[in-house]
C-alpha positions, 0 to 999 in steps of 0.5 A: 500500500502506498504511504501518504508521506511517500506519495506527498514526497513524490508529488513534491519531486515531480512524480505521480502514481499510476497502476499498470492494468496488465500486472496490477502494480503501481509505478511512480511516473515522471514524464520528460514533458508535463501537461499544464494549464495556464490558469490565466490563459484558459478560456472555456469553449463556446459550448461550455460558455453556453451551458454555463449561461443556461445553468444546464449543470450544477457544480459542487466541490467535495460532495461526492468524492467516492463516486467521482473517483470510481467514475474516473476508474470505470472502464471507458467506451474506447478503453476498457483498462484503467490506471486507477487501481483499488490501491490508488482509490484507497490512498486518495480516499485517505487524502480526501479525508485529510483535506488534500484530495478534492473532487468537482462534481457536475450534476444534470437534473440532480444526478451525477453526470461527470466530474474530476478529482485531484490533489491540492498542495500549496499553490499547485493542483494536480488534476488526476482524472475526469469522467463524463456520463453526459456530454460536456459534464466534465468540461463544465466541472473543469471550467469551474475548477479553473475559476475556483483556482484563479479566485484562490490564487493557485499558480499551477494546474498540472494535468500530468500527461498530454492527450488529445482531450487535454490539448483540446481544453488548452493544455500545453507541454513543458519540459520537466525542468521547467515544470519543476521550477513552476512546481517549486514556486507554487508549493511555497504558497499556503492556500486552503482549497475550500 
């Protein structure tokens, strides 16, 4: 089992855990390039802006962490495997109880429709995963997370490994060395997430 102190130390050093679906083991990852979002440059798509104006989704924080992390761990339509193992779920549940892990829930007509979870340390938020049961549910949750992080004074929103979905949301890749400079600066801040 991953120890909390070990996990927090790993994040401070630029690592994060991922489980290998083939062997079930958890490994520490530190990619050469890191996917980041600029909190200041981020702009929601027109579709997300329209949904926000219409109040199609209601968004909450830390109201349903278990269902969000399990939603993120569930098999996807195009990918039946997941990197979020039972071990990872358990350690993030502990982090949630300690006030370090957080969830953003997006509801449609009162039902959970999508969301995301991650880890907050200092002025850095490490986005771990998101899921959607309804189109745009996770994008609306992400938009509200960015707004919240801006209002609180966060400096870094880490998305870890670039993929087409993150690129479409506006993530950019930076070299590991640049990420560590930004991370060091962000970790010096003292911010309470909620």
